[in-house]
Biopython code that builds the backbone (N, CA, C, O; Angstrom):
import numpy as np
from Bio.PDB.StructureBuilder import StructureBuilder

atoms = [
    (1, "UNK", "N", (-85.358, -0.329, -46.126)),
    (1, "UNK", "CA", (-84.484, -1.303, -45.727)),
    (1, "UNK", "C", (-83.557, -1.978, -46.749)),
    (1, "UNK", "O", (-84.112, -2.813, -47.463)),
    (2, "UNK", "N", (-82.184, -1.758, -46.961)),
    (2, "UNK", "CA", (-81.159, -2.791, -47.911)),
    (2, "UNK", "C", (-80.040, -3.501, -47.636)),
    (2, "UNK", "O", (-78.886, -3.072, -47.647)),
    (3, "UNK", "N", (-80.439, -4.686, -47.369)),
    (3, "UNK", "CA", (-79.427, -5.714, -47.134)),
    (3, "UNK", "C", (-79.148, -5.690, -45.136)),
    (3, "UNK", "O", (-78.056, -5.648, -44.569)),
    (4, "UNK", "N", (-80.372, -5.728, -44.560)),
    (4, "UNK", "CA", (-80.565, -5.417, -43.525)),
    (4, "UNK", "C", (-80.299, -3.908, -42.577)),
    (4, "UNK", "O", (-80.627, -3.738, -41.403)),
    (5, "UNK", "N", (-79.685, -3.023, -43.391)),
    (5, "UNK", "CA", (-79.224, -1.594, -42.843)),
    (5, "UNK", "C", (-80.281, -0.490, -43.099)),
    (5, "UNK", "O", (-80.403, -0.212, -44.292)),
    (6, "UNK", "N", (-81.116, 0.240, -42.196)),
    (6, "UNK", "CA", (-81.884, 1.128, -42.666)),
    (6, "UNK", "C", (-81.583, 2.249, -42.569)),
    (6, "UNK", "O", (-81.300, 2.744, -41.477)),
    (7, "UNK", "N", (-81.572, 3.041, -43.894)),
    (7, "UNK", "CA", (-81.141, 3.980, -44.051)),
    (7, "UNK", "C", (-81.848, 5.779, -43.139)),
    (7, "UNK", "O", (-83.000, 6.181, -42.977)),
    (8, "UNK", "N", (-80.825, 6.242, -42.852)),
    (8, "UNK", "CA", (-81.389, 7.794, -41.849)),
    (8, "UNK", "C", (-81.245, 8.581, -42.567)),
    (8, "UNK", "O", (-80.352, 8.407, -43.397)),
    (9, "UNK", "N", (-82.054, 9.852, -42.614)),
    (9, "UNK", "CA", (-81.939, 11.011, -43.477)),
    (9, "UNK", "C", (-81.295, 12.171, -42.484)),
    (9, "UNK", "O", (-81.597, 12.015, -41.300)),
    (10, "UNK", "N", (-80.774, 12.879, -42.671)),
    (10, "UNK", "CA", (-79.967, 14.316, -42.422)),
    (10, "UNK", "C", (-80.480, 15.263, -42.639)),
    (10, "UNK", "O", (-79.772, 15.589, -43.592)),
    (11, "UNK", "N", (-81.230, 16.110, -42.544)),
    (11, "UNK", "CA", (-81.922, 17.211, -42.655)),
    (11, "UNK", "C", (-81.264, 18.432, -42.720)),
    (11, "UNK", "O", (-80.221, 18.436, -42.065)),
    (12, "UNK", "N", (-81.598, 19.741, -43.444)),
    (12, "UNK", "CA", (-80.910, 20.782, -43.498)),
    (12, "UNK", "C", (-82.187, 21.756, -43.512)),
    (12, "UNK", "O", (-82.968, 21.946, -44.445)),
    (13, "UNK", "N", (-82.190, 22.331, -42.210)),
    (13, "UNK", "CA", (-83.795, 23.223, -42.188)),
    (13, "UNK", "C", (-83.316, 24.782, -42.259)),
    (13, "UNK", "O", (-82.723, 25.237, -41.281)),
    (14, "UNK", "N", (-83.565, 25.629, -43.422)),
    (14, "UNK", "CA", (-83.208, 26.977, -43.391)),
    (14, "UNK", "C", (-84.443, 27.895, -43.223)),
    (14, "UNK", "O", (-85.579, 27.646, -43.626)),
    (15, "UNK", "N", (-84.019, 29.026, -42.545)),
    (15, "UNK", "CA", (-85.241, 29.634, -42.472)),
    (15, "UNK", "C", (-86.597, 29.103, -41.580)),
    (15, "UNK", "O", (-87.728, 29.083, -42.066)),
    (16, "UNK", "N", (-86.395, 28.831, -40.695)),
    (16, "UNK", "CA", (-87.659, 27.818, -39.916)),
    (16, "UNK", "C", (-87.896, 29.044, -38.581)),
    (16, "UNK", "O", (-87.281, 29.083, -37.515)),
    (17, "UNK", "N", (-88.806, 29.822, -38.983)),
    (17, "UNK", "CA", (-89.801, 30.792, -38.213)),
    (17, "UNK", "C", (-91.378, 30.756, -38.116)),
    (17, "UNK", "O", (-92.313, 30.515, -38.879)),
    (18, "UNK", "N", (-91.237, 31.048, -37.044)),
    (18, "UNK", "CA", (-93.176, 30.922, -37.536)),
    (18, "UNK", "C", (-93.719, 29.436, -37.152)),
    (18, "UNK", "O", (-93.216, 28.406, -36.704)),
    (19, "UNK", "N", (-94.983, 29.857, -37.554)),
    (19, "UNK", "CA", (-95.611, 28.372, -36.947)),
    (19, "UNK", "C", (-95.098, 27.334, -37.959)),
    (19, "UNK", "O", (-94.150, 26.733, -37.453)),
    (20, "UNK", "N", (-95.325, 26.979, -38.982)),
    (20, "UNK", "CA", (-94.556, 26.435, -40.204)),
    (20, "UNK", "C", (-93.070, 25.885, -39.793)),
    (20, "UNK", "O", (-92.768, 24.754, -39.409)),
    (21, "UNK", "N", (-92.514, 26.646, -39.924)),
    (21, "UNK", "CA", (-91.099, 26.109, -39.560)),
    (21, "UNK", "C", (-91.435, 25.991, -37.984)),
    (21, "UNK", "O", (-90.857, 27.059, -37.783)),
    (22, "UNK", "N", (-91.770, 25.705, -36.986)),
    (22, "UNK", "CA", (-91.430, 25.172, -36.087)),
    (22, "UNK", "C", (-92.400, 23.448, -35.989)),
    (22, "UNK", "O", (-92.269, 22.491, -35.227)),
    (23, "UNK", "N", (-93.294, 23.702, -37.101)),
    (23, "UNK", "CA", (-94.147, 22.594, -36.929)),
    (23, "UNK", "C", (-93.192, 21.418, -37.322)),
    (23, "UNK", "O", (-93.099, 20.322, -36.769)),
    (24, "UNK", "N", (-92.356, 22.000, -38.638)),
    (24, "UNK", "CA", (-91.515, 21.074, -39.775)),
    (24, "UNK", "C", (-90.347, 20.464, -37.972)),
    (24, "UNK", "O", (-90.238, 19.359, -37.439)),
    (25, "UNK", "N", (-89.854, 21.575, -37.684)),
    (25, "UNK", "CA", (-88.926, 21.135, -36.696)),
    (25, "UNK", "C", (-89.511, 20.077, -35.917)),
    (25, "UNK", "O", (-89.148, 18.945, -36.236)),
    (26, "UNK", "N", (-90.287, 20.173, -35.022)),
    (26, "UNK", "CA", (-90.881, 19.115, -34.378)),
    (26, "UNK", "C", (-90.616, 17.889, -34.839)),
    (26, "UNK", "O", (-89.977, 16.884, -34.529)),
    (27, "UNK", "N", (-91.499, 18.409, -35.901)),
    (27, "UNK", "CA", (-91.802, 16.916, -37.097)),
    (27, "UNK", "C", (-90.744, 16.170, -36.961)),
    (27, "UNK", "O", (-90.808, 15.071, -36.412)),
    (28, "UNK", "N", (-89.421, 16.767, -37.538)),
    (28, "UNK", "CA", (-88.167, 16.352, -38.060)),
    (28, "UNK", "C", (-87.758, 15.413, -36.656)),
    (28, "UNK", "O", (-87.823, 14.183, -36.649)),
    (29, "UNK", "N", (-87.338, 16.223, -35.512)),
    (29, "UNK", "CA", (-87.269, 15.753, -34.454)),
    (29, "UNK", "C", (-87.429, 14.996, -33.915)),
    (29, "UNK", "O", (-86.568, 14.449, -33.226)),
    (30, "UNK", "N", (-88.920, 14.559, -34.035)),
    (30, "UNK", "CA", (-89.645, 13.322, -33.679)),
    (30, "UNK", "C", (-89.293, 11.733, -34.654)),
    (30, "UNK", "O", (-89.311, 10.559, -34.285)),
    (31, "UNK", "N", (-89.053, 12.231, -35.721)),
    (31, "UNK", "CA", (-89.572, 10.950, -37.250)),
    (31, "UNK", "C", (-88.499, 9.973, -36.617)),
    (31, "UNK", "O", (-87.623, 10.347, -35.838)),
    (32, "UNK", "N", (-88.652, 8.879, -36.982)),
    (32, "UNK", "CA", (-87.840, 7.621, -36.621)),
    (32, "UNK", "C", (-86.648, 7.863, -37.555)),
    (32, "UNK", "O", (-85.531, 7.928, -37.042)),
    (33, "UNK", "N", (-86.779, 7.992, -38.801)),
    (33, "UNK", "CA", (-85.976, 8.038, -40.450)),
    (33, "UNK", "C", (-84.836, 9.322, -40.383)),
    (33, "UNK", "O", (-83.947, 9.455, -41.225)),
    (34, "UNK", "N", (-85.006, 10.089, -39.406)),
    (34, "UNK", "CA", (-84.018, 11.376, -39.357)),
    (34, "UNK", "C", (-83.286, 11.315, -38.214)),
    (34, "UNK", "O", (-83.630, 11.031, -37.066)),
    (35, "UNK", "N", (-81.998, 11.684, -38.773)),
    (35, "UNK", "CA", (-80.845, 10.861, -37.673)),
    (35, "UNK", "C", (-80.533, 11.965, -37.447)),
    (35, "UNK", "O", (-80.266, 12.098, -36.253)),
    (36, "UNK", "N", (-80.362, 13.419, -38.369)),
    (36, "UNK", "CA", (-79.724, 14.608, -37.549)),
    (36, "UNK", "C", (-80.186, 15.884, -38.251)),
    (36, "UNK", "O", (-80.240, 16.017, -39.474)),
    (37, "UNK", "N", (-80.473, 16.693, -37.457)),
    (37, "UNK", "CA", (-80.968, 17.921, -37.961)),
    (37, "UNK", "C", (-80.641, 19.327, -37.693)),
    (37, "UNK", "O", (-80.750, 19.899, -36.609)),
    (38, "UNK", "N", (-80.065, 20.016, -39.244)),
    (38, "UNK", "CA", (-78.972, 21.129, -39.268)),
    (38, "UNK", "C", (-80.053, 22.191, -39.458)),
    (38, "UNK", "O", (-80.953, 22.111, -40.294)),
    (39, "UNK", "N", (-79.859, 23.262, -38.535)),
    (39, "UNK", "CA", (-80.682, 24.446, -38.411)),
    (39, "UNK", "C", (-79.761, 25.685, -38.967)),
    (39, "UNK", "O", (-79.046, 26.238, -38.132)),
    (40, "UNK", "N", (-79.726, 26.214, -40.486)),
    (40, "UNK", "CA", (-78.970, 27.035, -40.691)),
    (40, "UNK", "C", (-79.993, 28.575, -40.965)),
    (40, "UNK", "O", (-80.861, 28.800, -41.808)),
    (41, "UNK", "N", (-79.616, 29.156, -40.214)),
    (41, "UNK", "CA", (-79.589, 30.361, -39.330)),
    (41, "UNK", "C", (-79.200, 31.532, -39.807)),
    (41, "UNK", "O", (-78.631, 32.256, -38.991)),
    (42, "UNK", "N", (-79.372, 32.054, -41.193)),
    (42, "UNK", "CA", (-78.837, 33.222, -42.105)),
    (42, "UNK", "C", (-79.644, 34.900, -41.585)),
    (42, "UNK", "O", (-80.827, 34.640, -41.364)),
    (43, "UNK", "N", (-79.440, 36.066, -41.400)),
    (43, "UNK", "CA", (-79.619, 37.129, -40.976)),
    (43, "UNK", "C", (-79.005, 38.118, -42.087)),
    (43, "UNK", "O", (-77.825, 38.273, -42.404)),
    (44, "UNK", "N", (-80.127, 38.717, -42.564)),
    (44, "UNK", "CA", (-79.317, 39.268, -44.033)),
    (44, "UNK", "C", (-79.544, 41.185, -43.844)),
    (44, "UNK", "O", (-79.570, 42.048, -44.721)),
    (45, "UNK", "N", (-79.681, 41.310, -42.280)),
    (45, "UNK", "CA", (-80.297, 42.502, -42.156)),
    (45, "UNK", "C", (-79.211, 43.714, -42.763)),
    (45, "UNK", "O", (-79.544, 44.899, -42.759)),
]
sb = StructureBuilder()
sb.init_structure("model")
sb.init_model(0)
sb.init_chain("A")
sb.init_seg("    ")
for serial, (resi, resn, name, xyz) in enumerate(atoms, 1):
    if name == "N":
        sb.init_residue(resn, " ", resi, " ")
    sb.init_atom(name, np.array(xyz, "f"), 0.0, 1.0, " ", f" {name:<3s}", serial, name[0])
structure = sb.get_structure()
């Protein structure tokens, strides 16, 4: 916290599949210092 202002993080999560991706997503959504989560999904078929 600087000058009474608490900084929050914005997260971009890419290729969040499987158990690890799910865990990172859930932890990010629950974390008090993260204000936004953007999930970027790319399908390279």
